[in-house]
ChimeraX commands (.cxc) that place a marker at each C-alpha (Angstrom):
marker #1 position 17.97,22.72,-16.21 radius 0.5
marker #1 position 16.02,20.29,-18.39 radius 0.5
marker #1 position 12.44,19.43,-17.51 radius 0.5
marker #1 position 9.55,17.30,-18.65 radius 0.5
marker #1 position 5.89,17.88,-17.89 radius 0.5
marker #1 position 3.74,14.81,-17.18 radius 0.5
marker #1 position 0.08,14.11,-16.50 radius 0.5
marker #1 position -1.22,11.43,-14.14 radius 0.5
marker #1 position -4.98,11.45,-14.82 radius 0.5
marker #1 position -6.15,14.86,-13.55 radius 0.5
marker #1 position -2.83,15.96,-11.97 radius 0.5
marker #1 position 0.19,17.40,-13.75 radius 0.5
marker #1 position 3.82,17.63,-12.64 radius 0.5
marker #1 position 7.05,19.21,-13.82 radius 0.5
marker #1 position 9.92,16.75,-13.39 radius 0.5
marker #1 position 13.66,17.26,-13.54 radius 0.5
marker #1 position 16.58,14.86,-13.06 radius 0.5
marker #1 position 19.31,16.51,-11.02 radius 0.5
marker #1 position 22.97,16.19,-11.89 radius 0.5
marker #1 position 25.09,13.98,-9.65 radius 0.5
marker #1 position 25.68,15.60,-6.22 radius 0.5
marker #1 position 23.48,18.55,-7.21 radius 0.5
marker #1 position 21.70,20.05,-4.19 radius 0.5
marker #1 position 19.92,23.26,-3.46 radius 0.5
marker #1 position 16.74,24.98,-2.36 radius 0.5
marker #1 position 14.11,24.07,-4.93 radius 0.5
marker #1 position 11.22,25.92,-3.29 radius 0.5
marker #1 position 11.76,29.05,-5.48 radius 0.5
marker #1 position 11.99,26.83,-8.56 radius 0.5
marker #1 position 8.70,25.16,-7.71 radius 0.5
marker #1 position 6.93,28.46,-7.11 radius 0.5
marker #1 position 8.19,29.84,-10.41 radius 0.5
marker #1 position 7.54,26.92,-12.72 radius 0.5
marker #1 position 4.22,25.75,-11.21 radius 0.5
marker #1 position 2.62,29.18,-11.63 radius 0.5
marker #1 position -0.04,28.70,-14.33 radius 0.5
marker #1 position -0.06,32.35,-15.41 radius 0.5
marker #1 position 3.61,33.32,-15.17 radius 0.5
marker #1 position 5.38,29.95,-15.38 radius 0.5
marker #1 position 4.86,26.58,-17.03 radius 0.5
marker #1 position 1.96,25.60,-14.78 radius 0.5
marker #1 position 1.58,22.40,-12.76 radius 0.5
marker #1 position 0.19,20.88,-9.58 radius 0.5
marker #1 position 3.69,20.06,-8.37 radius 0.5
marker #1 position 7.42,20.05,-9.02 radius 0.5
marker #1 position 9.43,16.81,-8.73 radius 0.5
marker #1 position 13.19,16.37,-8.45 radius 0.5
marker #1 position 14.86,13.02,-9.10 radius 0.5
marker #1 position 18.38,12.15,-7.95 radius 0.5
marker #1 position 20.13,8.95,-8.97 radius 0.5
marker #1 position 21.64,7.26,-5.91 radius 0.5
marker #1 position 22.92,4.07,-7.51 radius 0.5
marker #1 position 22.23,1.52,-10.21 radius 0.5
marker #1 position 18.46,1.73,-10.71 radius 0.5
marker #1 position 18.07,3.57,-7.38 radius 0.5
marker #1 position 16.50,7.06,-7.29 radius 0.5
marker #1 position 15.38,9.57,-4.70 radius 0.5
marker #1 position 12.22,11.56,-5.38 radius 0.5
marker #1 position 11.24,14.85,-3.74 radius 0.5
marker #1 position 7.97,16.67,-4.45 radius 0.5
marker #1 position 7.06,20.32,-3.97 radius 0.5
marker #1 position 3.75,22.15,-4.22 radius 0.5
marker #1 position 3.06,25.35,-6.15 radius 0.5
marker #1 position 3.75,27.24,-2.91 radius 0.5
marker #1 position 7.24,25.75,-2.72 radius 0.5
marker #1 position 6.49,23.57,0.29 radius 0.5
marker #1 position 7.47,19.90,0.27 radius 0.5
marker #1 position 4.33,17.83,-0.20 radius 0.5
marker #1 position 2.89,14.57,1.08 radius 0.5
marker #1 position 3.26,11.29,-0.76 radius 0.5
marker #1 position 1.44,11.49,-4.10 radius 0.5
marker #1 position 0.60,8.37,-6.09 radius 0.5
marker #1 position 0.00,10.28,-9.32 radius 0.5
marker #1 position 3.42,11.95,-9.02 radius 0.5
marker #1 position 5.10,8.59,-8.40 radius 0.5
marker #1 position 3.64,7.18,-11.62 radius 0.5
marker #1 position 4.75,10.20,-13.63 radius 0.5
marker #1 position 8.24,10.19,-12.13 radius 0.5
marker #1 position 8.58,6.45,-12.73 radius 0.5
marker #1 position 7.64,6.74,-16.38 radius 0.5
marker #1 position 10.00,9.68,-16.82 radius 0.5
marker #1 position 12.88,7.61,-15.40 radius 0.5
marker #1 position 12.06,4.80,-17.82 radius 0.5
marker #1 position 11.64,7.07,-20.85 radius 0.5
marker #1 position 14.93,8.82,-20.07 radius 0.5
marker #1 position 16.77,5.50,-20.36 radius 0.5
marker #1 position 17.97,5.58,-16.75 radius 0.5
marker #1 position 16.85,2.02,-15.97 radius 0.5
marker #1 position 17.10,-1.20,-17.94 radius 0.5
marker #1 position 14.59,-3.37,-16.10 radius 0.5
marker #1 position 10.92,-2.69,-15.42 radius 0.5
marker #1 position 11.31,-2.54,-11.63 radius 0.5
marker #1 position 13.52,-0.11,-9.72 radius 0.5
marker #1 position 14.04,1.35,-6.25 radius 0.5
marker #1 position 12.50,4.74,-5.47 radius 0.5
marker #1 position 13.27,6.52,-2.20 radius 0.5
marker #1 position 10.55,8.91,-1.04 radius 0.5
marker #1 position 10.00,10.98,2.10 radius 0.5
marker #1 position 7.58,8.29,3.26 radius 0.5
marker #1 position 9.76,5.25,2.63 radius 0.5
marker #1 position 11.21,3.16,-0.17 radius 0.5
marker #1 position 8.96,1.68,-2.85 radius 0.5
marker #1 position 9.52,-0.40,-5.99 radius 0.5
marker #1 position 7.50,0.88,-8.97 radius 0.5
marker #1 position 6.99,-1.53,-11.85 radius 0.5
marker #1 position 6.68,-0.37,-15.46 radius 0.5
marker #1 position 4.07,-2.68,-17.01 radius 0.5
marker #1 position 4.36,-1.44,-20.58 radius 0.5
marker #1 position 2.46,1.14,-22.56 radius 0.5
marker #1 position 1.22,3.89,-20.26 radius 0.5
marker #1 position 0.79,1.77,-17.12 radius 0.5
marker #1 position 2.80,1.72,-13.89 radius 0.5
marker #1 position 2.17,-0.40,-10.81 radius 0.5
marker #1 position 3.17,1.18,-7.51 radius 0.5
marker #1 position 3.39,-0.05,-3.93 radius 0.5
marker #1 position 1.50,2.54,-1.90 radius 0.5
marker #1 position 2.11,1.09,1.57 radius 0.5
marker #1 position -0.21,-0.14,4.29 radius 0.5
marker #1 position -3.31,1.54,5.72 radius 0.5
marker #1 position -3.01,2.23,9.45 radius 0.5
marker #1 position -5.49,2.99,12.22 radius 0.5
marker #1 position -6.05,6.59,13.19 radius 0.5
marker #1 position -4.40,7.65,16.42 radius 0.5
marker #1 position -6.12,5.95,19.34 radius 0.5
marker #1 position -8.49,3.97,17.15 radius 0.5
marker #1 position -8.72,0.69,15.31 radius 0.5
marker #1 position -8.06,0.05,11.64 radius 0.5
marker #1 position -11.01,0.83,9.36 radius 0.5
marker #1 position -13.19,2.02,12.23 radius 0.5
marker #1 position -16.81,2.54,11.13 radius 0.5
marker #1 position -18.86,5.59,12.06 radius 0.5
marker #1 position -22.30,6.88,11.08 radius 0.5
marker #1 position -22.18,10.25,9.30 radius 0.5
marker #1 position -25.21,12.57,8.81 radius 0.5
marker #1 position -25.18,14.41,5.49 radius 0.5
marker #1 position -27.97,16.17,3.58 radius 0.5
marker #1 position -30.65,14.73,5.84 radius 0.5
marker #1 position -29.42,11.13,5.52 radius 0.5
marker #1 position -27.06,8.85,7.45 radius 0.5
marker #1 position -24.15,7.19,5.70 radius 0.5
marker #1 position -21.62,4.57,6.78 radius 0.5
marker #1 position -18.07,5.88,6.85 radius 0.5
marker #1 position -14.73,4.17,7.39 radius 0.5
marker #1 position -11.72,6.05,8.77 radius 0.5
marker #1 position -8.04,5.17,8.35 radius 0.5
marker #1 position -4.56,6.63,7.89 radius 0.5
marker #1 position -2.74,6.33,4.55 radius 0.5
marker #1 position -0.10,9.04,4.11 radius 0.5
marker #1 position -2.64,11.24,5.89 radius 0.5
marker #1 position -6.08,10.96,7.50 radius 0.5
marker #1 position -9.00,9.71,5.40 radius 0.5
marker #1 position -12.72,9.27,5.94 radius 0.5
marker #1 position -14.38,7.19,3.23 radius 0.5
marker #1 position -18.15,7.59,2.99 radius 0.5
marker #1 position -20.04,4.99,0.98 radius 0.5
marker #1 position -23.09,6.44,-0.74 radius 0.5
marker #1 position -25.82,5.00,-2.95 radius 0.5
marker #1 position -25.56,7.54,-5.76 radius 0.5
marker #1 position -22.59,9.88,-5.83 radius 0.5
marker #1 position -24.47,12.26,-8.13 radius 0.5
marker #1 position -26.87,13.02,-5.28 radius 0.5
marker #1 position -24.02,14.34,-3.10 radius 0.5
marker #1 position -23.29,18.07,-3.19 radius 0.5
marker #1 position -19.61,18.30,-2.30 radius 0.5
marker #1 position -20.11,21.88,-1.15 radius 0.5
marker #1 position -21.80,20.35,1.90 radius 0.5
marker #1 position -18.68,18.35,2.68 radius 0.5
marker #1 position -17.26,21.29,4.64 radius 0.5
marker #1 position -19.91,20.57,7.28 radius 0.5
marker #1 position -18.24,17.22,7.97 radius 0.5
marker #1 position -14.79,18.53,8.85 radius 0.5
marker #1 position -15.68,19.31,12.48 radius 0.5
marker #1 position -17.99,16.36,13.13 radius 0.5
marker #1 position -17.26,13.63,15.66 radius 0.5
marker #1 position -15.70,10.65,13.93 radius 0.5
marker #1 position -13.92,12.78,11.32 radius 0.5
marker #1 position -10.20,13.04,12.08 radius 0.5
marker #1 position -8.65,16.49,11.86 radius 0.5
marker #1 position -7.43,17.34,8.37 radius 0.5
marker #1 position -9.09,14.32,6.79 radius 0.5
marker #1 position -9.54,13.95,3.09 radius 0.5
marker #1 position -13.16,12.94,2.68 radius 0.5
marker #1 position -13.77,10.38,-0.06 radius 0.5
marker #1 position -17.30,9.77,-1.35 radius 0.5
marker #1 position -17.45,6.29,-2.87 radius 0.5
marker #1 position -20.34,4.76,-4.80 radius 0.5
marker #1 position -20.20,0.97,-4.98 radius 0.5
marker #1 position -21.26,-0.02,-8.50 radius 0.5
marker #1 position -20.24,-3.64,-7.96 radius 0.5
marker #1 position -17.93,-5.53,-5.63 radius 0.5
marker #1 position -15.04,-4.76,-7.96 radius 0.5
marker #1 position -16.01,-1.28,-9.20 radius 0.5
marker #1 position -16.31,2.02,-7.31 radius 0.5
marker #1 position -16.95,5.58,-8.49 radius 0.5
marker #1 position -15.33,8.24,-6.30 radius 0.5
marker #1 position -15.03,11.96,-5.62 radius 0.5
marker #1 position -12.73,13.63,-3.10 radius 0.5
marker #1 position -13.01,16.70,-0.87 radius 0.5
marker #1 position -10.06,18.21,0.98 radius 0.5
marker #1 position -10.35,20.79,3.74 radius 0.5
marker #1 position -7.89,23.39,2.40 radius 0.5
marker #1 position -8.89,23.39,-1.28 radius 0.5
marker #1 position -12.32,21.76,-1.64 radius 0.5
marker #1 position -13.03,19.19,-4.35 radius 0.5
marker #1 position -9.95,17.69,-6.00 radius 0.5
marker #1 position -9.69,15.49,-9.06 radius 0.5
marker #1 position -8.30,12.01,-9.47 radius 0.5
marker #1 position -6.32,11.54,-6.26 radius 0.5
marker #1 position -4.36,8.27,-6.33 radius 0.5
marker #1 position -3.87,8.07,-2.55 radius 0.5
marker #1 position -7.58,8.70,-1.98 radius 0.5
marker #1 position -8.40,5.93,-4.45 radius 0.5
marker #1 position -6.20,3.58,-2.42 radius 0.5
marker #1 position -7.80,4.74,0.83 radius 0.5
marker #1 position -11.26,4.00,-0.60 radius 0.5
marker #1 position -10.10,0.56,-1.74 radius 0.5
marker #1 position -8.63,-0.23,1.68 radius 0.5
marker #1 position -11.78,0.96,3.46 radius 0.5
marker #1 position -13.98,-1.15,1.20 radius 0.5
marker #1 position -11.84,-4.28,1.49 radius 0.5
marker #1 position -11.30,-4.09,5.26 radius 0.5
marker #1 position -14.99,-3.47,5.97 radius 0.5
marker #1 position -16.22,-6.12,3.54 radius 0.5
marker #1 position -18.04,-3.61,1.36 radius 0.5
marker #1 position -15.94,-4.33,-1.73 radius 0.5
marker #1 position -13.60,-7.02,-3.00 radius 0.5
marker #1 position -9.85,-6.79,-2.34 radius 0.5
marker #1 position -9.07,-5.73,-5.92 radius 0.5
marker #1 position -11.18,-2.95,-7.39 radius 0.5
marker #1 position -11.27,-0.43,-10.21 radius 0.5
marker #1 position -11.84,3.18,-9.12 radius 0.5
marker #1 position -13.61,5.46,-11.59 radius 0.5
marker #1 position -12.49,9.09,-11.37 radius 0.5
marker #1 position -13.28,12.25,-13.31 radius 0.5
marker #1 position -10.40,11.78,-15.76 radius 0.5
marker #1 position -9.83,8.06,-15.88 radius 0.5
marker #1 position -9.56,4.84,-13.92 radius 0.5
marker #1 position -7.16,3.28,-11.44 radius 0.5
marker #1 position -6.81,-0.36,-10.41 radius 0.5
marker #1 position -6.13,-0.80,-6.68 radius 0.5
marker #1 position -5.20,-4.13,-5.13 radius 0.5
marker #1 position -5.27,-4.82,-1.39 radius 0.5
marker #1 position -3.17,-7.79,-0.27 radius 0.5
marker #1 position -4.55,-9.49,2.86 radius 0.5
marker #1 position -1.26,-11.41,3.12 radius 0.5
marker #1 position 0.96,-8.39,3.74 radius 0.5
marker #1 position -1.63,-5.66,4.29 radius 0.5
marker #1 position -0.23,-3.47,1.50 radius 0.5
marker #1 position -1.91,-1.58,-1.33 radius 0.5
marker #1 position -0.82,-1.59,-4.97 radius 0.5
marker #1 position -2.04,0.99,-7.49 radius 0.5
marker #1 position -1.91,0.61,-11.27 radius 0.5
marker #1 position -2.59,3.55,-13.55 radius 0.5
marker #1 position -1.35,5.65,-16.47 radius 0.5
marker #1 position 1.14,8.47,-16.91 radius 0.5
marker #1 position 1.51,10.58,-20.05 radius 0.5
marker #1 position 4.20,13.05,-21.09 radius 0.5
marker #1 position 2.86,16.44,-22.18 radius 0.5
marker #1 position 6.02,18.31,-23.21 radius 0.5
marker #1 position 9.69,18.83,-22.41 radius 0.5
marker #1 position 12.16,21.68,-22.53 radius 0.5
marker #1 position 14.76,23.71,-20.67 radius 0.5
marker #1 position 14.19,26.11,-17.79 radius 0.5
marker #1 position 15.34,29.69,-18.29 radius 0.5
marker #1 position 17.52,29.98,-15.16 radius 0.5
marker #1 position 17.43,33.78,-15.23 radius 0.5
marker #1 position 13.64,33.67,-14.99 radius 0.5
marker #1 position 13.85,31.49,-11.88 radius 0.5
marker #1 position 16.59,33.63,-10.28 radius 0.5
marker #1 position 14.47,36.76,-10.73 radius 0.5
marker #1 position 11.48,35.37,-8.86 radius 0.5
marker link #1:1,2 radius 0.2
marker link #1:2,3 radius 0.2
marker link #1:3,4 radius 0.2
marker link #1:4,5 radius 0.2
marker link #1:5,6 radius 0.2
marker link #1:6,7 radius 0.2
marker link #1:7,8 radius 0.2
marker link #1:8,9 radius 0.2
marker link #1:9,10 radius 0.2
marker link #1:10,11 radius 0.2
marker link #1:11,12 radius 0.2
marker link #1:12,13 radius 0.2
marker link #1:13,14 radius 0.2
marker link #1:14,15 radius 0.2
marker link #1:15,16 radius 0.2
marker link #1:16,17 radius 0.2
marker link #1:17,18 radius 0.2
marker link #1:18,19 radius 0.2
marker link #1:19,20 radius 0.2
marker link #1:20,21 radius 0.2
marker link #1:21,22 radius 0.2
marker link #1:22,23 radius 0.2
marker link #1:23,24 radius 0.2
marker link #1:24,25 radius 0.2
marker link #1:25,26 radius 0.2
marker link #1:26,27 radius 0.2
marker link #1:27,28 radius 0.2
marker link #1:28,29 radius 0.2
marker link #1:29,30 radius 0.2
marker link #1:30,31 radius 0.2
marker link #1:31,32 radius 0.2
marker link #1:32,33 radius 0.2
marker link #1:33,34 radius 0.2
marker link #1:34,35 radius 0.2
marker link #1:35,36 radius 0.2
marker link #1:36,37 radius 0.2
marker link #1:37,38 radius 0.2
marker link #1:38,39 radius 0.2
marker link #1:39,40 radius 0.2
marker link #1:40,41 radius 0.2
marker link #1:41,42 radius 0.2
marker link #1:42,43 radius 0.2
marker link #1:43,44 radius 0.2
marker link #1:44,45 radius 0.2
marker link #1:45,46 radius 0.2
marker link #1:46,47 radius 0.2
marker link #1:47,48 radius 0.2
marker link #1:48,49 radius 0.2
marker link #1:49,50 radius 0.2
marker link #1:50,51 radius 0.2
marker link #1:51,52 radius 0.2
marker link #1:52,53 radius 0.2
marker link #1:53,54 radius 0.2
marker link #1:54,55 radius 0.2
marker link #1:55,56 radius 0.2
marker link #1:56,57 radius 0.2
marker link #1:57,58 radius 0.2
marker link #1:58,59 radius 0.2
marker link #1:59,60 radius 0.2
marker link #1:60,61 radius 0.2
marker link #1:61,62 radius 0.2
marker link #1:62,63 radius 0.2
marker link #1:63,64 radius 0.2
marker link #1:64,65 radius 0.2
marker link #1:65,66 radius 0.2
marker link #1:66,67 radius 0.2
marker link #1:67,68 radius 0.2
marker link #1:68,69 radius 0.2
marker link #1:69,70 radius 0.2
marker link #1:70,71 radius 0.2
marker link #1:71,72 radius 0.2
marker link #1:72,73 radius 0.2
marker link #1:73,74 radius 0.2
marker link #1:74,75 radius 0.2
marker link #1:75,76 radius 0.2
marker link #1:76,77 radius 0.2
marker link #1:77,78 radius 0.2
marker link #1:78,79 radius 0.2
marker link #1:79,80 radius 0.2
marker link #1:80,81 radius 0.2
marker link #1:81,82 radius 0.2
marker link #1:82,83 radius 0.2
marker link #1:83,84 radius 0.2
marker link #1:84,85 radius 0.2
marker link #1:85,86 radius 0.2
marker link #1:86,87 radius 0.2
marker link #1:87,88 radius 0.2
marker link #1:88,89 radius 0.2
marker link #1:89,90 radius 0.2
marker link #1:90,91 radius 0.2
marker link #1:91,92 radius 0.2
marker link #1:92,93 radius 0.2
marker link #1:93,94 radius 0.2
marker link #1:94,95 radius 0.2
marker link #1:95,96 radius 0.2
marker link #1:96,97 radius 0.2
marker link #1:97,98 radius 0.2
marker link #1:98,99 radius 0.2
marker link #1:99,100 radius 0.2
marker link #1:100,101 radius 0.2
marker link #1:101,102 radius 0.2
marker link #1:102,103 radius 0.2
marker link #1:103,104 radius 0.2
marker link #1:104,105 radius 0.2
marker link #1:105,106 radius 0.2
marker link #1:106,107 radius 0.2
marker link #1:107,108 radius 0.2
marker link #1:108,109 radius 0.2
marker link #1:109,110 radius 0.2
marker link #1:110,111 radius 0.2
marker link #1:111,112 radius 0.2
marker link #1:112,113 radius 0.2
marker link #1:113,114 radius 0.2
marker link #1:114,115 radius 0.2
marker link #1:115,116 radius 0.2
marker link #1:116,117 radius 0.2
marker link #1:117,118 radius 0.2
marker link #1:118,119 radius 0.2
marker link #1:119,120 radius 0.2
marker link #1:120,121 radius 0.2
marker link #1:121,122 radius 0.2
marker link #1:122,123 radius 0.2
marker link #1:123,124 radius 0.2
marker link #1:124,125 radius 0.2
marker link #1:125,126 radius 0.2
marker link #1:126,127 radius 0.2
marker link #1:127,128 radius 0.2
marker link #1:128,129 radius 0.2
marker link #1:129,130 radius 0.2
marker link #1:130,131 radius 0.2
marker link #1:131,132 radius 0.2
marker link #1:132,133 radius 0.2
marker link #1:133,134 radius 0.2
marker link #1:134,135 radius 0.2
marker link #1:135,136 radius 0.2
marker link #1:136,137 radius 0.2
marker link #1:137,138 radius 0.2
marker link #1:138,139 radius 0.2
marker link #1:139,140 radius 0.2
marker link #1:140,141 radius 0.2
marker link #1:141,142 radius 0.2
marker link #1:142,143 radius 0.2
marker link #1:143,144 radius 0.2
marker link #1:144,145 radius 0.2
marker link #1:145,146 radius 0.2
marker link #1:146,147 radius 0.2
marker link #1:147,148 radius 0.2
marker link #1:148,149 radius 0.2
marker link #1:149,150 radius 0.2
marker link #1:150,151 radius 0.2
marker link #1:151,152 radius 0.2
marker link #1:152,153 radius 0.2
marker link #1:153,154 radius 0.2
marker link #1:154,155 radius 0.2
marker link #1:155,156 radius 0.2
marker link #1:156,157 radius 0.2
marker link #1:157,158 radius 0.2
marker link #1:158,159 radius 0.2
marker link #1:159,160 radius 0.2
marker link #1:160,161 radius 0.2
marker link #1:161,162 radius 0.2
marker link #1:162,163 radius 0.2
marker link #1:163,164 radius 0.2
marker link #1:164,165 radius 0.2
marker link #1:165,166 radius 0.2
marker link #1:166,167 radius 0.2
marker link #1:167,168 radius 0.2
marker link #1:168,169 radius 0.2
marker link #1:169,170 radius 0.2
marker link #1:170,171 radius 0.2
marker link #1:171,172 radius 0.2
marker link #1:172,173 radius 0.2
marker link #1:173,174 radius 0.2
marker link #1:174,175 radius 0.2
marker link #1:175,176 radius 0.2
marker link #1:176,177 radius 0.2
marker link #1:177,178 radius 0.2
marker link #1:178,179 radius 0.2
marker link #1:179,180 radius 0.2
marker link #1:180,181 radius 0.2
marker link #1:181,182 radius 0.2
marker link #1:182,183 radius 0.2
marker link #1:183,184 radius 0.2
marker link #1:184,185 radius 0.2
marker link #1:185,186 radius 0.2
marker link #1:186,187 radius 0.2
marker link #1:187,188 radius 0.2
marker link #1:188,189 radius 0.2
marker link #1:189,190 radius 0.2
marker link #1:190,191 radius 0.2
marker link #1:191,192 radius 0.2
marker link #1:192,193 radius 0.2
marker link #1:193,194 radius 0.2
marker link #1:194,195 radius 0.2
marker link #1:195,196 radius 0.2
marker link #1:196,197 radius 0.2
marker link #1:197,198 radius 0.2
marker link #1:198,199 radius 0.2
marker link #1:199,200 radius 0.2
marker link #1:200,201 radius 0.2
marker link #1:201,202 radius 0.2
marker link #1:202,203 radius 0.2
marker link #1:203,204 radius 0.2
marker link #1:204,205 radius 0.2
marker link #1:205,206 radius 0.2
marker link #1:206,207 radius 0.2
marker link #1:207,208 radius 0.2
marker link #1:208,209 radius 0.2
marker link #1:209,210 radius 0.2
marker link #1:210,211 radius 0.2
marker link #1:211,212 radius 0.2
marker link #1:212,213 radius 0.2
marker link #1:213,214 radius 0.2
marker link #1:214,215 radius 0.2
marker link #1:215,216 radius 0.2
marker link #1:216,217 radius 0.2
marker link #1:217,218 radius 0.2
marker link #1:218,219 radius 0.2
marker link #1:219,220 radius 0.2
marker link #1:220,221 radius 0.2
marker link #1:221,222 radius 0.2
marker link #1:222,223 radius 0.2
marker link #1:223,224 radius 0.2
marker link #1:224,225 radius 0.2
marker link #1:225,226 radius 0.2
marker link #1:226,227 radius 0.2
marker link #1:227,228 radius 0.2
marker link #1:228,229 radius 0.2
marker link #1:229,230 radius 0.2
marker link #1:230,231 radius 0.2
marker link #1:231,232 radius 0.2
marker link #1:232,233 radius 0.2
marker link #1:233,234 radius 0.2
marker link #1:234,235 radius 0.2
marker link #1:235,236 radius 0.2
marker link #1:236,237 radius 0.2
marker link #1:237,238 radius 0.2
marker link #1:238,239 radius 0.2
marker link #1:239,240 radius 0.2
marker link #1:240,241 radius 0.2
marker link #1:241,242 radius 0.2
marker link #1:242,243 radius 0.2
marker link #1:243,244 radius 0.2
marker link #1:244,245 radius 0.2
marker link #1:245,246 radius 0.2
marker link #1:246,247 radius 0.2
marker link #1:247,248 radius 0.2
marker link #1:248,249 radius 0.2
marker link #1:249,250 radius 0.2
marker link #1:250,251 radius 0.2
marker link #1:251,252 radius 0.2
marker link #1:252,253 radius 0.2
marker link #1:253,254 radius 0.2
marker link #1:254,255 radius 0.2
marker link #1:255,256 radius 0.2
marker link #1:256,257 radius 0.2
marker link #1:257,258 radius 0.2
marker link #1:258,259 radius 0.2
marker link #1:259,260 radius 0.2
marker link #1:260,261 radius 0.2
marker link #1:261,262 radius 0.2
marker link #1:262,263 radius 0.2
marker link #1:263,264 radius 0.2
marker link #1:264,265 radius 0.2
marker link #1:265,266 radius 0.2
marker link #1:266,267 radius 0.2
marker link #1:267,268 radius 0.2
marker link #1:268,269 radius 0.2
marker link #1:269,270 radius 0.2
marker link #1:270,271 radius 0.2
view
C-alpha cells in the first residue's frame, strides 16, 4: 500500500488512495502507522476512495484507530495529495466526508480553499450566544457555537497573559457546553486574530483549522471582528471567510508533502 505523509501547519497525516472497490478495517493500519516510536508517526490516517470523475470519499482515523471528527487541516492535505497524484484535472472537485460533501479548491502553490460548513447554535440555545467567563481573576466575554463539535471562543486582551493550564477549570462552568474546545482569541485588529486552543481530553493543541473557523464565526456573528479574518497560529496562518449571504465558512491555508513510500504489509498484519 502506497502512502504519502503531509503537513497542514502543525498537524501531520498519512494518506493513502485505495484501489477501486477496496474496503477493509483500517483501524489497525492507523494504529500501526501513526505510532511515532514504532511506526511512521502522524496525528491521523486518511483513506481516499475515488467514486467518480473528480469525486472522492475521505475517511479519517486517529492514532487510536477510531474514526475522527471533521478536520480542516486533514482536508487540505488530502486535497493537495489528490491534485499532486494527478487524479483531478480542474482545481475544484467533490469530496465526500462523514460530515457532508464539500468542494475544495486548489488555488495554486501550497494553498487550498475549503468549505467548512455553517456554524450552528448549541442545543437549546441561540447562535453565537454570549456568556461571561471568569478566568485568572478576570471576566472575559465568550461566544459559544457548534461547528463539527462544541466550541467556546473567549476573546482576551493579551493571549500571552493566559495560562492554558487554567483552562481545565472552565470545562465544568456554566455556559461551557460539554466537551467544548475552548479557543482563546486575541483581537489584534478587525481582520487579524491570534489564537490558542485547549481541548478537554488532550490539553493545548496546535493549529486547529476547525477552531480557527469557530473563532472567525464567533467574531463575525458577535461583531467583534470583520467577516474575513486572518488567524495567527503557532505554526502559520489561516484565512477564514464568513459569508453572511449563505452563513458558511471558507478556510484557506497551506499543505506540504513531507515524504512518500510503501507500507510494509507484514508489519501492519503483525500489530
